[in-house]
ChimeraX commands (.cxc) that place a marker at each C-alpha (Angstrom):
marker #1 position 1.71,10.03,50.88 radius 0.5
marker #1 position -0.13,7.14,49.02 radius 0.5
marker #1 position 1.29,5.98,45.65 radius 0.5
marker #1 position -0.70,7.81,42.88 radius 0.5
marker #1 position -2.23,6.59,39.78 radius 0.5
marker #1 position -2.81,8.56,36.35 radius 0.5
marker #1 position -4.68,8.25,33.27 radius 0.5
marker #1 position -2.72,9.16,30.16 radius 0.5
marker #1 position -2.95,8.84,26.35 radius 0.5
marker #1 position 0.46,7.32,25.45 radius 0.5
marker #1 position 1.88,9.10,22.26 radius 0.5
marker #1 position 4.54,7.53,19.92 radius 0.5
marker #1 position 7.05,10.15,19.15 radius 0.5
marker #1 position 8.82,10.38,15.73 radius 0.5
marker #1 position 12.25,8.70,16.25 radius 0.5
marker #1 position 13.97,12.02,16.24 radius 0.5
marker #1 position 11.93,13.52,19.08 radius 0.5
marker #1 position 11.94,10.28,21.08 radius 0.5
marker #1 position 15.82,10.66,20.93 radius 0.5
marker #1 position 15.63,14.25,22.05 radius 0.5
marker #1 position 13.33,13.26,24.98 radius 0.5
marker #1 position 15.70,10.29,26.10 radius 0.5
marker #1 position 18.96,12.20,25.71 radius 0.5
marker #1 position 17.67,15.52,27.28 radius 0.5
marker #1 position 15.79,14.57,30.24 radius 0.5
marker #1 position 12.00,14.39,29.51 radius 0.5
marker #1 position 11.13,13.39,33.13 radius 0.5
marker #1 position 12.65,12.33,36.53 radius 0.5
marker #1 position 10.34,9.58,36.57 radius 0.5
marker #1 position 11.27,6.27,35.07 radius 0.5
marker #1 position 8.68,4.36,33.21 radius 0.5
marker #1 position 6.54,7.32,32.25 radius 0.5
marker #1 position 6.13,7.17,28.33 radius 0.5
marker #1 position 5.58,10.27,26.19 radius 0.5
marker #1 position 1.83,11.06,26.88 radius 0.5
marker #1 position -0.79,13.64,27.26 radius 0.5
marker #1 position -2.17,13.53,30.64 radius 0.5
marker #1 position -5.90,12.80,31.03 radius 0.5
marker #1 position -5.99,12.94,34.82 radius 0.5
marker #1 position -3.41,13.19,37.59 radius 0.5
marker #1 position -3.49,12.53,40.36 radius 0.5
marker #1 position -6.11,9.87,40.23 radius 0.5
marker #1 position -7.13,7.19,42.65 radius 0.5
marker #1 position -4.29,6.14,45.04 radius 0.5
marker #1 position -2.86,2.76,43.92 radius 0.5
marker #1 position -3.76,1.10,47.19 radius 0.5
marker #1 position -7.45,2.02,46.59 radius 0.5
marker #1 position -7.87,0.65,43.07 radius 0.5
marker #1 position -10.11,-2.28,42.55 radius 0.5
marker #1 position -11.80,-4.12,39.55 radius 0.5
marker #1 position -14.70,-1.46,39.40 radius 0.5
marker #1 position -12.41,1.37,38.70 radius 0.5
marker #1 position -11.01,-0.54,35.64 radius 0.5
marker #1 position -14.48,-1.65,34.41 radius 0.5
marker #1 position -15.54,2.16,34.64 radius 0.5
marker #1 position -12.41,3.42,32.72 radius 0.5
marker #1 position -12.99,0.56,30.03 radius 0.5
marker #1 position -16.51,2.12,29.71 radius 0.5
marker #1 position -15.40,5.52,29.42 radius 0.5
marker #1 position -12.84,4.50,26.86 radius 0.5
marker #1 position -15.31,2.57,24.83 radius 0.5
marker #1 position -17.46,5.44,24.55 radius 0.5
marker #1 position -14.84,7.52,22.78 radius 0.5
marker #1 position -13.86,6.82,19.18 radius 0.5
marker #1 position -10.09,6.70,18.10 radius 0.5
marker #1 position -9.00,10.00,16.74 radius 0.5
marker #1 position -6.03,11.52,14.88 radius 0.5
marker #1 position -3.99,14.01,16.89 radius 0.5
marker #1 position -1.64,16.61,15.08 radius 0.5
marker #1 position 1.07,18.02,17.24 radius 0.5
marker #1 position 1.73,21.17,15.41 radius 0.5
marker #1 position 2.81,23.74,18.18 radius 0.5
marker #1 position 5.97,24.09,20.35 radius 0.5
marker #1 position 5.71,25.80,23.46 radius 0.5
marker #1 position 8.29,26.67,26.40 radius 0.5
marker #1 position 6.70,26.75,29.80 radius 0.5
marker #1 position 9.06,27.36,32.76 radius 0.5
marker #1 position 11.67,24.50,32.38 radius 0.5
marker #1 position 9.72,22.58,29.94 radius 0.5
marker #1 position 9.23,22.21,26.24 radius 0.5
marker #1 position 5.68,21.28,25.48 radius 0.5
marker #1 position 4.09,19.89,22.21 radius 0.5
marker #1 position 0.54,21.05,21.72 radius 0.5
marker #1 position -2.23,19.08,19.72 radius 0.5
marker #1 position -3.89,21.41,17.21 radius 0.5
marker #1 position -7.29,19.98,18.68 radius 0.5
marker #1 position -7.51,20.16,22.29 radius 0.5
marker #1 position -11.15,19.03,22.41 radius 0.5
marker #1 position -10.79,15.14,22.22 radius 0.5
marker #1 position -8.28,15.17,25.04 radius 0.5
marker #1 position -10.14,17.54,27.18 radius 0.5
marker #1 position -13.46,15.71,26.50 radius 0.5
marker #1 position -11.92,12.48,27.90 radius 0.5
marker #1 position -10.79,14.48,30.89 radius 0.5
marker #1 position -14.25,15.91,31.51 radius 0.5
marker #1 position -15.79,12.14,31.19 radius 0.5
marker #1 position -13.29,11.08,33.77 radius 0.5
marker #1 position -14.09,14.02,36.05 radius 0.5
marker #1 position -17.83,13.60,35.66 radius 0.5
marker #1 position -17.34,10.02,37.12 radius 0.5
marker #1 position -14.91,10.92,39.82 radius 0.5
marker #1 position -15.28,14.51,40.60 radius 0.5
marker #1 position -13.06,14.26,43.69 radius 0.5
marker #1 position -9.87,13.82,41.70 radius 0.5
marker #1 position -9.28,17.23,40.10 radius 0.5
marker #1 position -6.64,17.56,37.36 radius 0.5
marker #1 position -3.24,18.35,39.05 radius 0.5
marker #1 position -5.01,18.68,42.30 radius 0.5
marker #1 position -6.94,21.91,41.20 radius 0.5
marker #1 position -3.69,23.88,40.75 radius 0.5
marker #1 position -4.83,25.41,37.38 radius 0.5
marker #1 position -7.93,27.10,36.41 radius 0.5
marker #1 position -7.91,25.97,32.87 radius 0.5
marker #1 position -6.37,22.81,31.40 radius 0.5
marker #1 position -4.23,22.76,28.21 radius 0.5
marker #1 position -3.68,19.22,26.78 radius 0.5
marker #1 position 0.06,18.90,25.84 radius 0.5
marker #1 position 2.82,16.50,25.89 radius 0.5
marker #1 position 5.93,17.45,27.73 radius 0.5
marker #1 position 8.95,16.69,25.55 radius 0.5
marker #1 position 11.78,18.02,27.97 radius 0.5
marker #1 position 11.37,18.99,31.60 radius 0.5
marker #1 position 15.03,20.13,32.23 radius 0.5
marker #1 position 16.95,23.36,32.40 radius 0.5
marker #1 position 19.49,25.48,30.60 radius 0.5
marker #1 position 20.75,24.52,27.45 radius 0.5
marker #1 position 18.48,21.33,26.98 radius 0.5
marker #1 position 15.39,23.52,26.75 radius 0.5
marker #1 position 16.89,25.61,23.90 radius 0.5
marker #1 position 18.12,22.36,22.12 radius 0.5
marker #1 position 14.72,20.49,22.64 radius 0.5
marker #1 position 12.91,23.45,21.39 radius 0.5
marker #1 position 15.10,23.72,18.21 radius 0.5
marker #1 position 14.76,19.78,17.66 radius 0.5
marker #1 position 10.79,20.02,18.11 radius 0.5
marker #1 position 10.61,22.85,15.59 radius 0.5
marker #1 position 12.92,20.99,13.23 radius 0.5
marker #1 position 11.07,17.42,13.28 radius 0.5
marker #1 position 7.52,18.70,13.70 radius 0.5
marker #1 position 4.61,18.76,13.22 radius 0.5
marker #1 position 3.66,15.15,13.43 radius 0.5
marker #1 position 0.48,13.29,13.45 radius 0.5
marker #1 position -0.64,10.05,15.40 radius 0.5
marker #1 position -3.55,7.94,15.72 radius 0.5
marker #1 position -4.94,7.96,19.25 radius 0.5
marker #1 position -6.44,4.64,20.06 radius 0.5
marker #1 position -5.96,3.64,23.77 radius 0.5
marker #1 position -6.08,5.25,27.18 radius 0.5
marker #1 position -3.44,3.97,29.68 radius 0.5
marker #1 position -3.70,3.57,33.37 radius 0.5
marker #1 position -0.41,3.86,35.20 radius 0.5
marker #1 position 0.69,3.78,38.77 radius 0.5
marker #1 position 3.59,4.96,40.85 radius 0.5
marker #1 position 6.00,2.61,42.13 radius 0.5
marker #1 position 8.03,2.68,45.50 radius 0.5
marker #1 position 11.19,3.45,43.72 radius 0.5
marker #1 position 9.79,6.69,42.35 radius 0.5
marker #1 position 8.92,5.60,38.68 radius 0.5
marker #1 position 5.84,4.52,37.14 radius 0.5
marker #1 position 4.47,1.32,35.61 radius 0.5
marker #1 position 1.65,0.37,33.37 radius 0.5
marker #1 position -1.49,-0.90,35.21 radius 0.5
marker #1 position -3.95,-1.49,32.39 radius 0.5
marker #1 position -4.75,-0.27,28.66 radius 0.5
marker #1 position -8.08,0.49,27.36 radius 0.5
marker #1 position -8.94,0.60,23.57 radius 0.5
marker #1 position -10.96,3.62,22.52 radius 0.5
marker #1 position -14.17,2.82,20.90 radius 0.5
marker #1 position -14.15,-0.94,21.72 radius 0.5
marker link #1:1,2 radius 0.2
marker link #1:2,3 radius 0.2
marker link #1:3,4 radius 0.2
marker link #1:4,5 radius 0.2
marker link #1:5,6 radius 0.2
marker link #1:6,7 radius 0.2
marker link #1:7,8 radius 0.2
marker link #1:8,9 radius 0.2
marker link #1:9,10 radius 0.2
marker link #1:10,11 radius 0.2
marker link #1:11,12 radius 0.2
marker link #1:12,13 radius 0.2
marker link #1:13,14 radius 0.2
marker link #1:14,15 radius 0.2
marker link #1:15,16 radius 0.2
marker link #1:16,17 radius 0.2
marker link #1:17,18 radius 0.2
marker link #1:18,19 radius 0.2
marker link #1:19,20 radius 0.2
marker link #1:20,21 radius 0.2
marker link #1:21,22 radius 0.2
marker link #1:22,23 radius 0.2
marker link #1:23,24 radius 0.2
marker link #1:24,25 radius 0.2
marker link #1:25,26 radius 0.2
marker link #1:26,27 radius 0.2
marker link #1:27,28 radius 0.2
marker link #1:28,29 radius 0.2
marker link #1:29,30 radius 0.2
marker link #1:30,31 radius 0.2
marker link #1:31,32 radius 0.2
marker link #1:32,33 radius 0.2
marker link #1:33,34 radius 0.2
marker link #1:34,35 radius 0.2
marker link #1:35,36 radius 0.2
marker link #1:36,37 radius 0.2
marker link #1:37,38 radius 0.2
marker link #1:38,39 radius 0.2
marker link #1:39,40 radius 0.2
marker link #1:40,41 radius 0.2
marker link #1:41,42 radius 0.2
marker link #1:42,43 radius 0.2
marker link #1:43,44 radius 0.2
marker link #1:44,45 radius 0.2
marker link #1:45,46 radius 0.2
marker link #1:46,47 radius 0.2
marker link #1:47,48 radius 0.2
marker link #1:48,49 radius 0.2
marker link #1:49,50 radius 0.2
marker link #1:50,51 radius 0.2
marker link #1:51,52 radius 0.2
marker link #1:52,53 radius 0.2
marker link #1:53,54 radius 0.2
marker link #1:54,55 radius 0.2
marker link #1:55,56 radius 0.2
marker link #1:56,57 radius 0.2
marker link #1:57,58 radius 0.2
marker link #1:58,59 radius 0.2
marker link #1:59,60 radius 0.2
marker link #1:60,61 radius 0.2
marker link #1:61,62 radius 0.2
marker link #1:62,63 radius 0.2
marker link #1:63,64 radius 0.2
marker link #1:64,65 radius 0.2
marker link #1:65,66 radius 0.2
marker link #1:66,67 radius 0.2
marker link #1:67,68 radius 0.2
marker link #1:68,69 radius 0.2
marker link #1:69,70 radius 0.2
marker link #1:70,71 radius 0.2
marker link #1:71,72 radius 0.2
marker link #1:72,73 radius 0.2
marker link #1:73,74 radius 0.2
marker link #1:74,75 radius 0.2
marker link #1:75,76 radius 0.2
marker link #1:76,77 radius 0.2
marker link #1:77,78 radius 0.2
marker link #1:78,79 radius 0.2
marker link #1:79,80 radius 0.2
marker link #1:80,81 radius 0.2
marker link #1:81,82 radius 0.2
marker link #1:82,83 radius 0.2
marker link #1:83,84 radius 0.2
marker link #1:84,85 radius 0.2
marker link #1:85,86 radius 0.2
marker link #1:86,87 radius 0.2
marker link #1:87,88 radius 0.2
marker link #1:88,89 radius 0.2
marker link #1:89,90 radius 0.2
marker link #1:90,91 radius 0.2
marker link #1:91,92 radius 0.2
marker link #1:92,93 radius 0.2
marker link #1:93,94 radius 0.2
marker link #1:94,95 radius 0.2
marker link #1:95,96 radius 0.2
marker link #1:96,97 radius 0.2
marker link #1:97,98 radius 0.2
marker link #1:98,99 radius 0.2
marker link #1:99,100 radius 0.2
marker link #1:100,101 radius 0.2
marker link #1:101,102 radius 0.2
marker link #1:102,103 radius 0.2
marker link #1:103,104 radius 0.2
marker link #1:104,105 radius 0.2
marker link #1:105,106 radius 0.2
marker link #1:106,107 radius 0.2
marker link #1:107,108 radius 0.2
marker link #1:108,109 radius 0.2
marker link #1:109,110 radius 0.2
marker link #1:110,111 radius 0.2
marker link #1:111,112 radius 0.2
marker link #1:112,113 radius 0.2
marker link #1:113,114 radius 0.2
marker link #1:114,115 radius 0.2
marker link #1:115,116 radius 0.2
marker link #1:116,117 radius 0.2
marker link #1:117,118 radius 0.2
marker link #1:118,119 radius 0.2
marker link #1:119,120 radius 0.2
marker link #1:120,121 radius 0.2
marker link #1:121,122 radius 0.2
marker link #1:122,123 radius 0.2
marker link #1:123,124 radius 0.2
marker link #1:124,125 radius 0.2
marker link #1:125,126 radius 0.2
marker link #1:126,127 radius 0.2
marker link #1:127,128 radius 0.2
marker link #1:128,129 radius 0.2
marker link #1:129,130 radius 0.2
marker link #1:130,131 radius 0.2
marker link #1:131,132 radius 0.2
marker link #1:132,133 radius 0.2
marker link #1:133,134 radius 0.2
marker link #1:134,135 radius 0.2
marker link #1:135,136 radius 0.2
marker link #1:136,137 radius 0.2
marker link #1:137,138 radius 0.2
marker link #1:138,139 radius 0.2
marker link #1:139,140 radius 0.2
marker link #1:140,141 radius 0.2
marker link #1:141,142 radius 0.2
marker link #1:142,143 radius 0.2
marker link #1:143,144 radius 0.2
marker link #1:144,145 radius 0.2
marker link #1:145,146 radius 0.2
marker link #1:146,147 radius 0.2
marker link #1:147,148 radius 0.2
marker link #1:148,149 radius 0.2
marker link #1:149,150 radius 0.2
marker link #1:150,151 radius 0.2
marker link #1:151,152 radius 0.2
marker link #1:152,153 radius 0.2
marker link #1:153,154 radius 0.2
marker link #1:154,155 radius 0.2
marker link #1:155,156 radius 0.2
marker link #1:156,157 radius 0.2
marker link #1:157,158 radius 0.2
marker link #1:158,159 radius 0.2
marker link #1:159,160 radius 0.2
marker link #1:160,161 radius 0.2
marker link #1:161,162 radius 0.2
marker link #1:162,163 radius 0.2
marker link #1:163,164 radius 0.2
marker link #1:164,165 radius 0.2
marker link #1:165,166 radius 0.2
marker link #1:166,167 radius 0.2
marker link #1:167,168 radius 0.2
marker link #1:168,169 radius 0.2
view
């Protein structure tokens, strides 16, 4: 299977939540920052060319920076999610990317509807309970969303940043 790419909005977590994410196992993929996914899977890394970056830059430039308030905590299977109060800016960006690249459906078309979310912890057992408690204790929080990030899988199984695109620029 070819190495995948993704478009994400990186989110800077408050220090206590960043520590929880690091300590309790946010993901099994090294190099993946706290984020809201805009589109995964996207174009395989080997198929990327400068025209893709130029088109993503154009999409990002068309959207103004916005404030996102993460004010809900949700447990979903073996995950703890933080949900933004306003789903629309994230989902609008996904829709814009899909309009340009309709062949790449979010999560491979596995879901009928999308929920913009930040996965705080993806683990099991006691970690889920502790992460939920920490999220409730240290939330809600607000961030300024100013960029879209292009990331790609690496051979070792992790992720690396491929490019960043400023919103509204």
